[in-house]
C-alpha positions in Angstrom: 223.4 32.7 160.5 226.7 30.5 160.4 226.2 26.6 159.8 228.1 26.2 163.3 225.6 28.5 164.9 222.5 27.0 163.4 223.6 23.9 164.8 223.7 25.5 168.2 220.3 26.7 168.0 219.1 23.2 166.9 220.7 22.0 170.0 219.1 24.7 172.0 215.6 24.1 170.5 215.8 20.4 170.9 217.1 21.0 175.0 214.0 23.5 175.1 211.4 20.9 173.7 212.3 18.0 176.4 211.8 20.3 179.1 208.0 20.3 180.0 207.7 23.2 181.8 208.9 25.4 179.1 206.1 23.9 176.5 207.5 25.2 173.2 204.4 24.3 171.6 202.2 26.6 173.8 204.7 29.3 174.4 206.9 29.4 170.9 209.9 30.9 172.2 212.4 32.4 169.5 215.9 31.0 169.4 218.4 33.3 167.3 222.1 34.2 167.6 223.4 38.1 168.1 226.9 39.4 168.4 227.9 35.6 169.0 225.6 34.9 172.0 222.2 33.1 171.9 219.0 35.0 172.1 215.9 33.9 173.9 212.9 35.6 173.3 209.2 35.1 173.9 206.8 34.7 176.5 206.7 31.5 178.8 204.1 30.2 181.3 206.1 30.7 184.7 209.1 32.3 186.6 210.5 28.6 186.8 210.0 28.3 183.0 211.9 31.2 182.4 214.9 30.0 184.6 214.8 26.8 183.2 215.1 27.8 179.7 218.0 30.2 180.7 220.0 27.0 182.2 219.5 24.6 179.7 220.4 27.0 177.0 223.6 27.8 178.9 224.5 24.3 179.3 224.2 23.3 175.6 227.7 22.6 173.8 228.9 25.4 172.0 227.0 28.0 173.8 229.2 31.2 175.1 226.1 33.5 176.2 222.7 33.8 177.2 220.7 37.0 175.8 217.8 37.0 178.0 214.5 38.6 176.6 212.0 36.3 177.7 208.8 37.3 179.6 206.4 35.7 182.0 202.5 35.4 180.5 200.8 37.1 183.2 197.8 35.0 184.6 195.8 38.0 185.1 195.9 41.2 182.4 196.9 44.5 184.2 197.6 47.9 183.2 200.9 49.4 184.3 199.0 51.7 186.6 196.9 48.8 188.2 200.4 46.9 188.6 201.8 50.0 190.2 198.8 50.5 192.7 199.0 46.5 193.8 202.9 46.5 194.3 203.3 49.9 196.0 200.3 48.9 198.3 202.6 45.4 198.9 205.7 47.4 199.5 204.3 50.1 202.1 202.3 47.4 204.2 205.3 45.3 204.4 206.7 45.7 207.7 210.4 44.7 207.0 210.4 47.8 204.3 208.8 50.3 207.1 212.0 52.2 207.1 212.7 52.1 203.6 211.9 55.0 201.6 209.8 54.6 198.5 209.5 56.7 195.5 207.6 56.2 192.0 209.4 56.9 188.5 207.3 57.2 185.6 206.3 59.5 182.8 209.1 61.5 183.2 208.6 62.3 186.7 209.2 61.3 190.5 206.5 60.9 193.1 207.7 60.0 196.7 205.3 57.3 197.9 206.9 57.3 201.7 209.7 59.6 202.9 211.8 58.3 205.8 214.3 61.0 206.7 216.6 58.6 208.5 216.4 55.7 205.5 217.3 53.3 207.9 216.5 50.6 205.6 217.5 52.3 202.4 215.7 53.9 199.3 213.7 52.2 196.7 213.0 53.4 193.3 210.1 51.8 191.5 209.1 51.8 188.0 206.9 49.4 185.7 206.6 49.9 182.0 204.9 47.0 179.9 204.3 45.3 182.9 208.1 44.9 183.6 208.8 46.1 187.3 212.4 47.9 187.8 214.1 48.5 190.7 216.7 50.9 191.6 218.0 52.6 194.9 219.9 51.3 197.9 218.4 48.4 200.8 220.0 47.2 204.0 220.6 43.1 202.8 220.1 40.5 200.4 217.1 39.5 202.3 215.2 43.0 201.8 216.6 43.0 198.1 214.9 39.4 197.5 211.8 40.7 199.5 211.0 43.4 197.0 211.7 41.2 194.4 209.2 38.2 195.4 206.4 40.9 196.2 206.9 42.1 192.7 206.1 38.5 191.1 203.3 38.6 193.8 201.6 41.4 192.1 199.1 40.4 189.6 200.1 41.3 185.9 203.9 41.4 186.3 205.9 39.8 183.4 209.3 40.5 184.9 211.3 41.9 187.7 214.6 43.7 187.2 216.1 43.9 190.4 218.9 46.5 190.3 218.8 47.1 194.1 222.2 47.5 195.5 223.3 46.5 199.1 224.7 49.0 201.6 226.8 47.9 203.1 227.7 45.4 200.6 227.3 41.6 201.8 228.4 38.4 200.3 226.0 36.4 198.8 225.6 32.7 199.7 223.4 29.7 199.8 222.8 30.3 203.8 221.4 33.7 202.7 218.8 32.8 200.1 217.8 30.0 202.8 217.2 32.9 205.0 215.4 35.0 203.0 212.9 32.5 201.8 212.4 32.0 205.3 211.3 35.6 205.5 208.9 35.3 202.5 207.3 31.9 203.8 206.7 34.0 207.3 204.8 36.6 205.2 203.1 34.5 202.7 199.2 33.5 204.0 198.9 30.5 202.0 202.2 28.9 203.1 202.7 27.3 206.9 206.4 27.8 207.0 206.7 25.9 210.2 205.9 22.7 208.1 208.6 23.1 205.5 212.0 22.6 205.5 214.3 24.6 203.0 218.3 23.9 202.0 220.3 25.2 198.9 223.6 24.2 197.4 225.0 26.4 194.6 221.6 28.3 194.1 219.9 25.2 194.0 217.0 25.3 196.4 215.3 21.8 197.9 212.2 22.2 199.9 210.9 19.3 201.8 208.0 18.7 204.4 204.4 18.1 204.4 201.6 20.7 204.0 197.9 20.2 203.6 197.1 21.2 199.8 198.8 21.4 196.6 197.9 24.9 196.4 200.4 25.1 199.2 203.0 23.1 197.7 202.8 24.9 194.4 202.9 28.2 196.2 206.2 27.3 198.5 207.9 26.4 195.3 206.7 29.4 193.5 208.1 31.7 196.3 211.5 30.0 196.0 211.6 30.2 191.8 210.9 34.2 192.5 213.9 34.7 194.7 216.9 36.5 193.0 219.8 34.1 192.3 217.8 30.8 192.5 218.7 28.8 189.6 216.8 25.7 190.2 214.1 24.5 192.7 213.6 20.7 193.8 210.4 20.3 195.4 209.7 17.4 197.7 207.1 18.6 199.9 204.4 16.0 200.2 200.6 16.9 200.3 199.2 15.3 203.3 195.7 15.8 203.6 194.3 15.3 207.6 191.8 12.4 208.3 
């Protein structure tokens, strides 16, 4: 590593040390250089910590690229088979995806979990390896793509989601699409009362406001936002108001 690269690594580590969500003392992320880019490797506590770490690193002076090798430390340890079973139950049970064919790819073979001849909503191929969920295939909207990703993050044991689903026909992504997708997620989340939460988004930064009855609901609403594909930051201004 050159002196210039070493100086950049030190600046990155300083930025990460000042971010409480990253918590380098509990989750010692490795910072290195590879092919001219900063490499972040290791486990972090949450999706929020991962996205914050990547964003902070990219903003450090001198950083020209970031290689993401971070995973989220699961709150519950689960085998790949257990993750697969729990996730497929969520996907198969979600009405928004009922017209979407679903296949499991693993151990050199493919297993059809749901065959939809018309494939009106697309076809999803699912794999799980080392706690990392991978989606490939096609869906009919960005909201469907984001919904599949959130369901994966809801699955106990999930360490990462690689969402390579293509949207056919293609859609232009924008802040409004993110707001729409989060509204859809809130509607199916049993913890969140979506009618009490206001969502806005600008340049990939989601702002949540309103009032909920419990701290758990406030945290869950924020988690759902962080779990969305292409959300870079979440500002949680939701208040907790306990009924008298």
